[in-house]
C-alpha positions as CSV (number, residue, x, y, z in Angstrom):
1,M,-0.1,-0.1,0.1
2,R,1.2,3.4,-0.8
3,C,2.3,6.1,1.7
4,S,0.6,9.5,1.1
5,L,2.8,12.0,2.5
6,I,1.4,15.0,0.6
7,P,4.7,16.7,-0.4
8,Y,4.9,20.6,-0.1
9,R,6.8,20.7,-3.4
10,H,7.2,19.0,-6.5
11,Q,9.6,16.0,-6.7
12,S,11.9,18.1,-9.2
13,D,12.3,21.2,-7.1
14,G,13.7,18.9,-4.1
15,P,12.9,16.0,-1.8
16,A,9.3,15.6,-0.5
17,M,8.3,17.0,2.9
18,I,5.7,15.5,5.1
19,H,2.6,17.6,5.5
20,P,2.4,19.6,8.9
21,S,-0.7,17.6,10.0
22,V,1.1,14.0,9.7
23,Q,4.2,15.6,11.5
24,S,2.0,17.0,14.1
25,R,0.2,13.5,14.9
26,I,3.7,11.6,15.0
27,P,4.5,12.4,18.6
28,Y,0.7,11.1,19.3
29,F,1.7,7.9,17.6
30,L,4.9,7.3,19.5
31,A,3.1,8.0,22.8
32,V,0.9,5.4,22.2
33,A,3.4,2.8,20.5
34,E,5.6,3.3,23.7
35,T,2.8,2.2,26.4
36,L,0.7,0.1,23.9
37,S,-2.2,2.0,25.7
38,F,-4.5,4.8,24.7
39,R,-5.4,5.6,28.1
40,K,-1.7,5.8,29.2
41,A,-0.8,7.6,26.3
42,A,-3.8,10.2,26.4
43,Q,-2.8,10.8,30.0
44,A,0.9,11.5,29.2
45,L,0.0,13.7,26.5
46,H,-2.8,15.8,28.6
47,I,-5.4,15.1,26.1
48,A,-8.8,13.3,26.1
49,Q,-8.5,9.7,25.0
50,P,-11.3,10.1,22.5
51,A,-9.3,13.0,20.9
52,L,-6.3,10.9,20.7
53,S,-7.8,7.9,19.2
54,R,-9.2,10.1,16.4
55,S,-5.9,11.6,15.7
56,I,-4.5,8.1,15.2
57,R,-7.0,7.1,12.8
58,Q,-6.4,10.3,11.1
59,L,-2.6,9.8,10.7
60,E,-3.6,5.9,9.5
61,Q,-5.6,7.5,6.8
62,Q,-3.1,10.2,5.6
63,L,-0.6,7.6,5.7
64,G,-2.5,4.8,4.0
65,F,-2.0,1.9,6.3
66,Q,-2.7,0.8,9.7
67,L,-0.5,1.4,12.5
68,F,-2.3,-0.6,15.4
69,Q,-4.0,-3.6,15.7
70,R,-6.7,-2.8,18.2
71,S,-9.3,-4.9,20.3
72,T,-11.0,-4.2,23.6
73,R,-8.3,-5.6,25.4
74,H,-5.5,-5.5,23.6
75,V,-3.3,-2.9,21.5
76,A,-0.5,-4.0,19.4
77,L,1.5,-2.3,16.6
78,T,1.5,-3.6,13.1
79,P,4.4,-4.6,11.4
80,A,4.3,-1.2,9.6
81,G,3.6,0.3,12.9
82,E,6.9,-1.5,14.3
83,V,8.8,0.4,11.6
84,L,7.4,3.9,12.0
85,Y,8.1,3.6,15.9
86,R,11.5,2.4,15.6
87,D,12.4,4.9,12.9
88,G,10.4,7.5,14.2
89,A,11.4,7.7,17.5
90,D,15.1,7.6,16.4
91,A,14.2,10.7,14.3
92,V,12.5,12.3,17.1
93,R,15.5,11.9,19.3
94,R,17.7,13.5,16.7
95,L,15.6,16.1,16.2
96,A,15.4,16.9,19.8
97,R,19.4,16.8,20.1
98,A,19.4,19.0,17.0
99,C,17.4,21.4,18.4
100,A,19.6,21.4,21.8
101,R,22.6,21.8,20.0
102,A,21.3,24.7,18.2
103,G,19.9,26.3,21.1
104,Q,23.2,26.0,22.6
105,V,24.9,27.4,19.4
106,A,22.5,30.3,19.2
107,Q,23.4,31.1,23.2
108,G,27.0,30.7,22.3
109,L,27.2,27.7,24.7
110,S,28.8,25.3,21.8
111,G,29.9,25.5,18.7
112,T,33.5,26.3,17.2
113,V,35.3,29.3,17.4
114,V,38.1,29.8,14.9
115,V,41.3,31.5,16.7
116,G,44.2,32.9,14.8
117,Y,47.5,33.4,16.3
118,S,50.9,34.7,15.1
119,T,54.5,33.1,16.0
120,F,54.7,35.7,18.6
121,A,51.3,35.1,20.1
122,A,52.2,31.6,20.6
123,M,54.3,32.4,23.4
124,S,51.9,34.7,25.2
125,P,49.2,33.9,27.6
126,M,47.1,32.6,24.7
127,S,47.1,28.9,26.0
128,N,45.9,30.1,29.3
129,I,42.9,31.9,27.9
130,I,42.2,28.6,25.8
131,I,42.2,26.7,28.7
132,D,40.0,29.1,30.9
133,F,37.5,29.2,27.8
134,R,37.4,25.1,27.6
135,R,37.0,25.1,31.5
136,K,33.9,27.4,31.1
137,Y,32.4,26.0,27.9
138,P,33.2,22.5,27.7
139,D,30.9,21.7,24.7
140,A,32.8,24.5,22.6
141,T,35.4,23.9,20.0
142,V,38.6,25.8,19.3
143,A,40.1,25.7,16.2
144,L,43.4,27.3,15.9
145,R,44.9,28.5,12.7
146,L,48.6,29.8,12.8
147,L,48.7,32.9,10.7
148,A,50.9,36.0,10.5
149,S,49.1,39.2,11.9
150,S,48.7,40.6,8.6
151,E,46.9,37.4,7.4
152,Q,44.8,37.3,10.4
153,V,43.6,41.1,9.9
154,T,42.5,39.7,6.3
155,G,41.0,36.6,8.1
156,L,38.9,38.5,10.2
157,D,37.9,40.9,7.2
158,Q,36.6,38.2,5.3
159,G,35.5,36.0,8.4
160,A,37.6,33.2,8.1
161,I,38.5,33.5,11.7
162,D,36.6,34.8,14.4
163,V,39.1,36.4,16.7
164,G,43.1,36.6,16.4
165,F,46.1,36.8,18.8
166,M,48.4,39.3,16.7
167,M,50.7,42.2,17.0
168,S,49.2,45.4,18.1
169,N,50.8,47.6,15.5
170,L,48.4,45.8,13.0
171,A,45.1,45.6,14.5
172,A,43.9,49.2,13.4
173,A,40.4,50.4,13.5
174,P,37.7,49.2,12.7
175,L,39.4,46.2,14.3
176,R,38.5,45.9,18.3
177,N,41.3,44.6,20.7
178,V,42.2,43.6,24.1
179,A,45.9,43.9,25.2
180,V,47.4,40.5,26.0
181,S,51.1,41.0,26.7
182,K,53.9,42.9,26.2
183,E,57.6,42.0,25.8
184,R,61.0,43.5,25.4
185,L,63.1,42.8,22.4
186,I,66.4,40.9,22.8
187,A,69.2,39.8,20.5
188,L,70.5,36.5,19.8
189,V,73.9,35.7,19.2
190,P,75.9,32.2,18.8
191,S,77.2,30.9,21.9
192,N,80.8,31.4,20.8
193,H,80.2,35.1,19.7
194,A,82.5,38.0,20.9
195,W,79.6,39.2,22.7
196,A,78.3,36.3,24.1
197,A,79.7,36.9,27.7
198,D,77.9,40.4,27.7
199,H,74.9,41.0,29.2
200,A,73.5,43.8,26.9
201,I,74.6,45.4,23.7
202,S,73.4,48.5,21.6
203,L,71.4,49.2,18.5
204,Q,74.7,50.7,17.2
205,Q,76.6,47.6,17.9
206,L,73.9,45.6,16.4
207,T,74.3,47.4,12.9
208,T,77.8,46.0,12.6
209,V,77.0,42.4,12.6
210,P,75.0,40.5,9.6
211,I,71.2,40.1,11.0
212,V,69.2,37.1,9.9
213,I,65.3,37.8,10.5
214,G,62.0,37.0,9.6
215,T,60.6,37.5,6.0
216,A,59.2,41.1,5.2
217,N,55.9,39.6,3.8
218,R,54.9,37.0,6.7
219,W,56.9,39.0,9.5
220,R,55.4,42.5,8.3
221,G,54.4,44.0,12.0
222,F,57.6,42.6,13.5
223,R,59.8,43.8,10.9
224,K,58.0,47.4,11.1
225,L,58.9,47.2,14.9
226,V,62.5,46.3,14.3
227,D,62.9,48.8,11.6
228,D,61.4,51.9,13.6
229,M,63.4,50.8,16.5
230,F,66.4,51.3,14.6
231,R,65.3,54.5,12.6
232,A,64.6,56.0,15.8
233,Q,68.2,56.2,15.9
234,G,68.9,57.1,12.6
235,L,70.1,53.2,12.1
236,T,69.7,50.7,9.5
237,P,70.0,46.8,10.7
238,N,72.4,44.9,8.2
239,V,70.1,42.1,7.3
240,V,71.9,39.5,5.2
241,E,69.1,36.4,5.3
242,E,65.5,36.1,5.8
243,A,63.5,33.1,7.0
244,D,59.6,32.6,7.3
245,D,60.0,30.7,10.8
246,V,61.8,30.9,14.0
247,P,63.5,27.6,14.0
248,V,65.2,28.1,11.0
249,L,66.5,31.7,12.2
250,L,67.6,30.1,15.3
251,Q,69.4,27.4,13.4
252,L,71.2,30.2,11.1
253,V,72.3,31.9,14.6
254,R,73.8,28.5,16.1
255,S,75.5,28.0,12.8
256,G,77.2,31.3,13.1
257,F,75.6,33.0,9.7
258,G,74.3,36.2,11.7
259,C,72.3,37.3,14.9
260,T,68.8,37.9,15.0
261,I,66.1,39.8,17.1
262,L,63.4,38.1,19.1
263,D,61.3,39.2,22.0
264,A,62.2,37.9,25.2
265,S,59.3,35.2,25.4
266,F,61.5,33.2,23.5
267,I,64.2,33.0,26.2
268,P,63.2,29.7,28.1
269,T,62.9,27.9,24.7
270,L,66.2,28.6,23.2
271,P,68.5,25.8,22.2
272,P,71.7,25.1,23.2
273,G,74.5,27.1,21.4
274,I,72.7,30.6,21.9
275,R,72.9,33.4,24.2
276,S,70.3,36.0,24.6
277,L,71.5,40.0,25.2
278,E,69.5,42.9,26.2
279,I,69.3,45.7,23.9
280,E,69.9,48.6,26.2
281,D,68.4,51.3,24.3
282,A,65.8,49.5,22.6
283,S,62.8,52.0,22.6
284,V,60.1,49.3,21.4
285,T,58.1,46.6,22.9
286,L,56.3,43.5,21.0
287,D,52.8,44.1,22.0
288,I,50.4,41.1,21.6
289,V,46.5,41.8,21.4
290,L,43.2,39.5,20.8
291,A,41.7,41.6,17.9
292,W,38.0,40.8,16.5
293,H,35.4,42.7,14.3
294,D,32.3,43.6,16.6
295,D,30.0,43.4,13.6
296,N,30.2,39.9,12.9
297,L,31.2,38.3,16.1
298,S,29.3,35.0,16.9
299,P,27.8,34.7,20.3
300,L,30.4,31.9,21.1
301,A,33.2,34.2,19.9
302,A,31.8,37.1,22.1
303,H,32.3,34.7,25.1
304,F,35.6,33.8,24.0
305,V,36.3,37.8,24.0
306,D,35.0,37.8,27.5
307,V,36.6,35.0,29.0
308,A,40.0,36.4,27.4
309,T,39.5,39.7,28.9
310,A,38.8,38.5,32.5
311,S,41.8,36.0,32.3
312,I,44.1,38.7,31.4
313,A,42.6,41.1,34.0
314,S,43.1,38.3,36.6
315,Q,46.6,38.1,35.8
316,E,49.5,40.4,37.1
317,T,49.6,43.5,35.2
318,P,52.5,43.2,32.9
319,S,55.7,45.4,33.3
320,Q,59.2,45.6,32.4
321,P,60.4,42.5,34.2
322,S,64.0,42.2,35.5
323,P,66.2,41.0,32.4
324,R,65.5,37.3,31.8
325,V,68.7,35.1,30.4
326,S,69.3,32.0,28.5
327,K,69.3,28.7,31.0
328,G,72.6,28.5,32.8
329,R,73.5,32.0,32.9
330,E,71.8,33.3,35.9
331,A,74.4,32.5,38.1
332,H,76.9,33.8,35.9
333,H,75.5,37.3,35.7
334,A,74.9,37.4,39.6
335,Q,78.4,37.0,40.2
336,R,79.9,39.4,37.2
337,Q,81.7,42.6,38.3
338,P,80.6,45.8,36.5
339,R,80.3,45.0,32.7
340,P,83.5,46.2,30.4
341,K,82.6,48.2,27.3
342,A,81.1,45.3,24.7
343,R,83.7,44.2,22.2
344,R,83.0,44.7,18.6
345,H,82.4,42.1,16.3
C-alpha cells in the first residue's frame, strides 16, 4: 500500500516534505506505541482519550496503512507500525538533540570558534586563555589557525577567523582589541660569539653584525617594529638573510651565519648554542593583542573575548620584568663585576 505523505513541493524541486498535519500527529503515535495503551498515552499527553484515538485514525488515513491492531483488551503495533515506531522514535530523538545543539549554538554555549594566532602570540598567555575558555564552555571547540598578523587582519575581514592573537601595530580600526602581553626585544647571538659573555649591547653595535630575521612579507608587523626601533636612532640593520619561521632563524644563529632579534618570551625555549642579550637602548616593545570585528562576532566568539578579557585581568599587570637570560646564565650574571665595554665583532 502506498504511503501518501502529501509533499509540499514538486519532486523536481527537491525532496518531498511530510505534511504538517502528519508531523503533528507523530508524537501521538509514538506515545501510544511506547505504552501500547491509548489511556496511558492520553494521560501522558494531557489530552482526552477520544481525541487521541481520532488523531491516530486520521494519521493512518493520511499514511494509507494501519499502525495498530486494536481490540477491547489489546493494542499492538502492526509490522508497518513497528517500522514507523523504530525509525520515528530515532528521528524524534535526533531532532531533539539537533534542537538542543542549535539552542546552545544560538546562546554561544557550543559550536566552534576559529582563533588565529601568530608565531609571537604562541608564546603569550594565549594557551591559558584557551584553557580558561574550554573550562567554562566544555561543549565548545577551539580551532587554531597559525597565521601572520597581516593574514589575520584579512581573515577577520573575510570572516575566515573569529578572533586573532596578533601584533598590536597591525590591529588598527575598525578592529577592536584587548591587550594580551608586552615583551621587550632581545638580541640572539651564537654562544661562541665575541659578545656571548656580555649582558647587553646597543643598537649601534647590532648594525655592525649580519642580521637574520623574518621575511618582510609574513613578518610585516615585527619587521616594522624592528625597523622603527633602528630608524628612531638613525640606524639601519644589516639584514643578510630572511626566513619564515623561528626554528630556521635559530639554526642560522647557531651556525654562526648571523645574529637575530626576537622578543624575550622565546628565552626559556632557546636551544643550546645560543645566547640572549638585552638591547639596552631598545625603544619599543612587542605588544600582542586579541583582535576581533564587532559587527560579525558570533555569540560563542563573544564569550571567548569575555573569557580572554577576564583571564588577562586576573593576571599580574605586565611590566618591564628584570632581564631574563638563557638557561645557565643566571648565576654567571649574578657574580659578574661591572661590565666592561662590549667588544665589537
